[in-house]
MARZAMI-55175 format. One record per residue: x, y, z of N, C-alpha, C in turn. Coordinates in nm, 3 decimals, decimal comma, always signed. Example, Ala and Ser with C-alpha at 12.3 -4.5 7.8 and 13.67 -1.06 7.14 Angstrom:
2
+---------+---------+---------+---------+---------+---------+---------+---------+---------+
:    n.xx :    n.yy :    n.zz :   ca.xx :   ca.yy :   ca.zz :    c.xx :    c.yy :    c.zz :
+---------+---------+---------+---------+---------+---------+---------+---------+---------+
:  +1,319 :  -0,569 :  +0,780 :  +1,230 :  -0,450 :  +0,780 :  +1,320 :  -0,330 :  +0,780 :
:  +1,285 :  -0,225 :  +0,708 :  +1,367 :  -0,106 :  +0,714 :  +1,290 :  +0,003 :  +0,787 :
+---------+---------+---------+---------+---------+---------+---------+---------+---------+
This chain:
102
+---------+---------+---------+---------+---------+---------+---------+---------+---------+
:    n.xx :    n.yy :    n.zz :   ca.xx :   ca.yy :   ca.zz :    c.xx :    c.yy :    c.zz :
+---------+---------+---------+---------+---------+---------+---------+---------+---------+
:  +6,476 :  +7,150 :  -7,539 :  +6,405 :  +7,087 :  -7,490 :  +6,342 :  +7,112 :  -7,501 :
:  +6,172 :  +7,009 :  -7,577 :  +6,051 :  +7,142 :  -7,467 :  +5,976 :  +6,997 :  -7,367 :
:  +5,969 :  +7,061 :  -7,248 :  +5,892 :  +7,054 :  -7,163 :  +5,766 :  +6,968 :  -7,169 :
:  +5,778 :  +6,907 :  -7,060 :  +5,737 :  +6,776 :  -6,999 :  +5,596 :  +6,823 :  -6,937 :
:  +5,419 :  +6,739 :  -7,061 :  +5,307 :  +6,802 :  -7,013 :  +5,284 :  +6,808 :  -6,875 :
:  +5,231 :  +6,888 :  -6,799 :  +5,216 :  +6,872 :  -6,630 :  +5,164 :  +6,718 :  -6,603 :
:  +5,119 :  +6,662 :  -6,655 :  +5,047 :  +6,570 :  -6,645 :  +5,218 :  +6,437 :  -6,693 :
:  +5,277 :  +6,444 :  -6,733 :  +5,374 :  +6,395 :  -6,752 :  +5,490 :  +6,429 :  -6,638 :
:  +5,503 :  +6,533 :  -6,618 :  +5,584 :  +6,517 :  -6,524 :  +5,519 :  +6,537 :  -6,393 :
:  +5,453 :  +6,540 :  -6,382 :  +5,384 :  +6,442 :  -6,224 :  +5,435 :  +6,325 :  -6,218 :
:  +5,374 :  +6,267 :  -6,282 :  +5,376 :  +6,058 :  -6,344 :  +5,535 :  +6,047 :  -6,253 :
:  +5,635 :  +6,168 :  -6,363 :  +5,750 :  +6,107 :  -6,337 :  +5,802 :  +6,164 :  -6,214 :
:  +5,720 :  +6,219 :  -6,124 :  +5,844 :  +6,253 :  -6,011 :  +5,745 :  +6,156 :  -5,887 :
:  +5,635 :  +6,106 :  -5,953 :  +5,588 :  +6,014 :  -5,837 :  +5,643 :  +5,912 :  -5,843 :
:  +5,686 :  +5,854 :  -5,986 :  +5,789 :  +5,755 :  -6,016 :  +5,906 :  +5,766 :  -5,920 :
:  +5,986 :  +5,830 :  -5,958 :  +6,042 :  +5,868 :  -5,912 :  +6,070 :  +5,828 :  -5,735 :
:  +6,001 :  +5,854 :  -5,655 :  +5,989 :  +5,891 :  -5,485 :  +5,953 :  +5,751 :  -5,560 :
:  +5,881 :  +5,677 :  -5,593 :  +5,817 :  +5,520 :  -5,528 :  +5,933 :  +5,442 :  -5,591 :
:  +5,999 :  +5,433 :  -5,676 :  +6,131 :  +5,438 :  -5,705 :  +6,216 :  +5,321 :  -5,596 :
:  +6,262 :  +5,493 :  -5,598 :  +6,347 :  +5,500 :  -5,480 :  +6,354 :  +5,491 :  -5,359 :
:  +6,156 :  +5,495 :  -5,334 :  +6,178 :  +5,429 :  -5,182 :  +6,160 :  +5,231 :  -5,198 :
:  +6,106 :  +5,190 :  -5,299 :  +6,078 :  +5,099 :  -5,358 :  +6,213 :  +5,034 :  -5,320 :
:  +6,341 :  +5,065 :  -5,384 :  +6,442 :  +5,025 :  -5,351 :  +6,607 :  +5,052 :  -5,268 :
:  +6,482 :  +5,128 :  -5,199 :  +6,547 :  +5,167 :  -5,065 :  +6,595 :  +5,066 :  -4,894 :
:  +6,685 :  +4,990 :  -4,865 :  +6,731 :  +4,909 :  -4,735 :  +6,660 :  +4,973 :  -4,681 :
:  +6,564 :  +4,910 :  -4,587 :  +6,458 :  +4,886 :  -4,495 :  +6,522 :  +5,024 :  -4,391 :
:  +6,711 :  +4,924 :  -4,342 :  +6,723 :  +5,027 :  -4,235 :  +6,720 :  +5,151 :  -4,223 :
:  +6,731 :  +5,251 :  -4,427 :  +6,728 :  +5,280 :  -4,380 :  +6,606 :  +5,354 :  -4,454 :
:  +6,510 :  +5,287 :  -4,490 :  +6,373 :  +5,364 :  -4,461 :  +6,268 :  +5,388 :  -4,371 :
:  +6,344 :  +5,284 :  -4,263 :  +6,289 :  +5,307 :  -4,091 :  +6,367 :  +5,473 :  -4,111 :
:  +6,450 :  +5,530 :  -4,139 :  +6,577 :  +5,611 :  -4,036 :  +6,497 :  +5,762 :  -4,123 :
:  +6,420 :  +5,748 :  -4,238 :  +6,371 :  +5,853 :  -4,303 :  +6,189 :  +5,861 :  -4,246 :
:  +6,136 :  +5,798 :  -4,200 :  +6,015 :  +5,764 :  -4,159 :  +5,919 :  +5,932 :  -4,179 :
:  +5,996 :  +6,014 :  -4,060 :  +5,947 :  +6,137 :  -4,120 :  +5,911 :  +6,249 :  -4,205 :
:  +5,996 :  +6,167 :  -4,239 :  +5,963 :  +6,282 :  -4,435 :  +5,922 :  +6,229 :  -4,501 :
:  +5,875 :  +6,045 :  -4,469 :  +5,784 :  +6,006 :  -4,572 :  +5,623 :  +6,019 :  -4,492 :
:  +5,613 :  +6,049 :  -4,428 :  +5,537 :  +6,073 :  -4,360 :  +5,493 :  +6,235 :  -4,348 :
:  +5,570 :  +6,337 :  -4,358 :  +5,588 :  +6,488 :  -4,390 :  +5,532 :  +6,517 :  -4,555 :
:  +5,556 :  +6,436 :  -4,680 :  +5,532 :  +6,367 :  -4,786 :  +5,345 :  +6,300 :  -4,834 :
:  +5,348 :  +6,207 :  -4,679 :  +5,206 :  +6,149 :  -4,725 :  +5,129 :  +6,263 :  -4,658 :
:  +5,167 :  +6,361 :  -4,597 :  +5,076 :  +6,456 :  -4,539 :  +5,090 :  +6,524 :  -4,609 :
:  +5,130 :  +6,606 :  -4,694 :  +5,146 :  +6,693 :  -4,846 :  +5,052 :  +6,647 :  -4,911 :
:  +5,067 :  +6,553 :  -4,960 :  +4,955 :  +6,451 :  -5,074 :  +4,835 :  +6,480 :  -5,043 :
:  +4,773 :  +6,417 :  -4,881 :  +4,635 :  +6,445 :  -4,831 :  +4,609 :  +6,614 :  -4,866 :
:  +4,700 :  +6,647 :  -4,883 :  +4,686 :  +6,833 :  -4,791 :  +4,623 :  +6,869 :  -4,980 :
:  +4,679 :  +6,825 :  -5,078 :  +4,720 :  +6,829 :  -5,213 :  +4,515 :  +6,805 :  -5,265 :
:  +4,523 :  +6,700 :  -5,190 :  +4,405 :  +6,628 :  -5,273 :  +4,300 :  +6,671 :  -5,147 :
:  +4,298 :  +6,763 :  -5,065 :  +4,110 :  +6,780 :  -5,037 :  +4,198 :  +6,939 :  -5,136 :
:  +4,280 :  +6,974 :  -5,090 :  +4,286 :  +7,164 :  -5,193 :  +4,229 :  +7,112 :  -5,320 :
:  +4,228 :  +7,014 :  -5,401 :  +4,200 :  +6,966 :  -5,543 :  +4,086 :  +6,981 :  -5,524 :
:  +4,019 :  +6,921 :  -5,428 :  +3,821 :  +6,930 :  -5,397 :  +3,854 :  +6,735 :  -5,368 :
:  +3,917 :  +6,674 :  -5,282 :  +3,919 :  +6,530 :  -5,325 :  +3,814 :  +6,517 :  -5,197 :
:  +3,739 :  +6,458 :  -5,152 :  +3,736 :  +6,416 :  -4,963 :  +3,852 :  +6,319 :  -4,838 :
:  +3,969 :  +6,402 :  -4,914 :  +4,073 :  +6,268 :  -4,833 :  +4,039 :  +6,296 :  -4,667 :
:  +4,086 :  +6,194 :  -4,608 :  +4,064 :  +6,168 :  -4,485 :  +4,185 :  +6,308 :  -4,432 :
:  +4,168 :  +6,405 :  -4,344 :  +4,250 :  +6,437 :  -4,199 :  +4,365 :  +6,389 :  -4,142 :
:  +4,333 :  +6,197 :  -4,150 :  +4,446 :  +6,206 :  -4,038 :  +4,568 :  +6,053 :  -4,172 :
:  +4,646 :  +6,027 :  -4,104 :  +4,749 :  +5,953 :  -4,197 :  +4,710 :  +5,833 :  -4,071 :
:  +4,699 :  +5,767 :  -4,139 :  +4,665 :  +5,595 :  -4,015 :  +4,809 :  +5,585 :  -4,006 :
:  +4,895 :  +5,442 :  -3,919 :  +5,027 :  +5,408 :  -3,895 :  +5,070 :  +5,371 :  -4,020 :
:  +5,139 :  +5,338 :  -4,066 :  +5,220 :  +5,253 :  -4,191 :  +5,367 :  +5,227 :  -4,140 :
:  +5,383 :  +5,105 :  -4,154 :  +5,534 :  +5,049 :  -4,203 :  +5,652 :  +5,099 :  -4,323 :
:  +5,743 :  +5,054 :  -4,233 :  +5,835 :  +5,216 :  -4,305 :  +5,797 :  +5,043 :  -4,453 :
:  +5,829 :  +4,947 :  -4,440 :  +5,786 :  +4,899 :  -4,543 :  +5,720 :  +4,946 :  -4,659 :
:  +5,613 :  +4,953 :  -4,621 :  +5,513 :  +4,988 :  -4,722 :  +5,425 :  +5,150 :  -4,722 :
:  +5,613 :  +5,224 :  -4,729 :  +5,648 :  +5,379 :  -4,729 :  +5,619 :  +5,463 :  -4,891 :
:  +5,697 :  +5,325 :  -4,996 :  +5,656 :  +5,344 :  -5,116 :  +5,482 :  +5,328 :  -5,167 :
:  +5,449 :  +5,217 :  -5,130 :  +5,295 :  +5,218 :  -5,166 :  +5,215 :  +5,272 :  -5,096 :
:  +5,195 :  +5,403 :  -4,993 :  +5,195 :  +5,477 :  -4,897 :  +5,133 :  +5,583 :  -5,062 :
:  +5,254 :  +5,618 :  -5,085 :  +5,299 :  +5,790 :  -5,134 :  +5,239 :  +5,673 :  -5,255 :
:  +5,219 :  +5,558 :  -5,297 :  +5,189 :  +5,613 :  -5,455 :  +5,034 :  +5,583 :  -5,431 :
:  +4,962 :  +5,565 :  -5,417 :  +4,794 :  +5,594 :  -5,352 :  +4,827 :  +5,770 :  -5,351 :
:  +4,822 :  +5,770 :  -5,220 :  +4,796 :  +5,864 :  -5,239 :  +4,868 :  +5,984 :  -5,374 :
:  +4,934 :  +5,964 :  -5,412 :  +4,983 :  +6,069 :  -5,491 :  +4,901 :  +6,008 :  -5,619 :
:  +4,834 :  +5,937 :  -5,632 :  +4,745 :  +5,852 :  -5,753 :  +4,601 :  +5,949 :  -5,729 :
:  +4,588 :  +5,942 :  -5,611 :  +4,458 :  +6,019 :  -5,550 :  +4,508 :  +6,167 :  -5,635 :
:  +4,566 :  +6,261 :  -5,585 :  +4,582 :  +6,343 :  -5,608 :  +4,566 :  +6,334 :  -5,764 :
:  +4,619 :  +6,283 :  -5,810 :  +4,641 :  +6,241 :  -5,981 :  +4,519 :  +6,260 :  -6,067 :
:  +4,380 :  +6,169 :  -5,955 :  +4,266 :  +6,218 :  -6,040 :  +4,188 :  +6,273 :  -5,985 :
:  +4,220 :  +6,394 :  -5,867 :  +4,132 :  +6,479 :  -5,826 :  +4,152 :  +6,653 :  -5,903 :
:  +4,232 :  +6,628 :  -5,918 :  +4,392 :  +6,718 :  -6,005 :  +4,317 :  +6,755 :  -6,115 :
:  +4,200 :  +6,913 :  -6,125 :  +4,101 :  +6,946 :  -6,212 :  +4,193 :  +7,048 :  -6,369 :
:  +4,332 :  +7,063 :  -6,306 :  +4,457 :  +7,195 :  -6,378 :  +4,607 :  +7,176 :  -6,429 :
:  +4,601 :  +7,181 :  -6,542 :  +4,749 :  +7,178 :  -6,548 :  +4,781 :  +7,259 :  -6,389 :
:  +4,793 :  +7,409 :  -6,327 :  +4,849 :  +7,456 :  -6,307 :  +4,848 :  +7,348 :  -6,111 :
:  +4,769 :  +7,282 :  -6,127 :  +4,757 :  +7,201 :  -5,997 :  +4,799 :  +7,103 :  -6,027 :
:  +4,882 :  +7,016 :  -6,087 :  +4,930 :  +6,932 :  -6,165 :  +5,095 :  +6,982 :  -6,122 :
:  +5,082 :  +7,106 :  -6,155 :  +5,219 :  +7,149 :  -6,215 :  +5,218 :  +7,204 :  -6,029 :
:  +5,207 :  +7,268 :  -5,978 :  +5,221 :  +7,299 :  -5,789 :  +5,256 :  +7,123 :  -5,775 :
:  +5,169 :  +7,021 :  -5,756 :  +5,221 :  +6,910 :  -5,704 :  +5,355 :  +6,801 :  -5,726 :
:  +5,350 :  +6,876 :  -5,872 :  +5,488 :  +6,819 :  -5,958 :  +5,558 :  +6,852 :  -5,836 :
:  +5,543 :  +6,986 :  -5,788 :  +5,661 :  +7,059 :  -5,735 :  +5,688 :  +7,054 :  -5,620 :
:  +5,557 :  +6,939 :  -5,553 :  +5,576 :  +6,917 :  -5,408 :  +5,641 :  +6,810 :  -5,427 :
:  +5,603 :  +6,716 :  -5,553 :  +5,688 :  +6,593 :  -5,525 :  +5,792 :  +6,611 :  -5,520 :
:  +5,890 :  +6,667 :  -5,717 :  +6,020 :  +6,735 :  -5,665 :  +6,106 :  +6,785 :  -5,516 :
:  +6,075 :  +6,918 :  -5,440 :  +6,122 :  +6,875 :  -5,347 :  +6,139 :  +6,755 :  -5,262 :
:  +5,984 :  +6,660 :  -5,189 :  +6,040 :  +6,573 :  -5,105 :  +6,163 :  +6,528 :  -5,201 :
:  +6,180 :  +6,435 :  -5,345 :  +6,219 :  +6,329 :  -5,380 :  +6,360 :  +6,444 :  -5,362 :
:  +6,351 :  +6,585 :  -5,362 :  +6,500 :  +6,662 :  -5,408 :  +6,606 :  +6,617 :  -5,189 :
:  +6,464 :  +6,612 :  -5,086 :  +6,527 :  +6,631 :  -4,974 :  +6,576 :  +6,481 :  -4,889 :
:  +6,498 :  +6,359 :  -5,037 :  +6,550 :  +6,217 :  -4,978 :  +6,704 :  +6,167 :  -5,017 :
:  +6,725 :  +6,131 :  -4,894 :  +6,849 :  +6,057 :  -4,886 :  +6,904 :  +5,966 :  -5,076 :
+---------+---------+---------+---------+---------+---------+---------+---------+---------+
């Protein structure tokens, strides 16, 4: 089986997380907010490492906005990644986060 291209792998992982968050009951989303916040901060750090002047502070957001926050920050990471290696490291971060979700 062929390995997906780094951009395809990143996109796949991002959508898997976003889909999971969007379909999760609100009560469960509220219970995993620390994990979602940790992922959001990791995405901000990646974007900053890739050269994006991302903010260092993450604004407060409601549990209902979790999927949207992750999608926006993930899209920022994808837009500022300049190499396959950067996309692969970002996809690895997303894979680890997805596996940690309930």
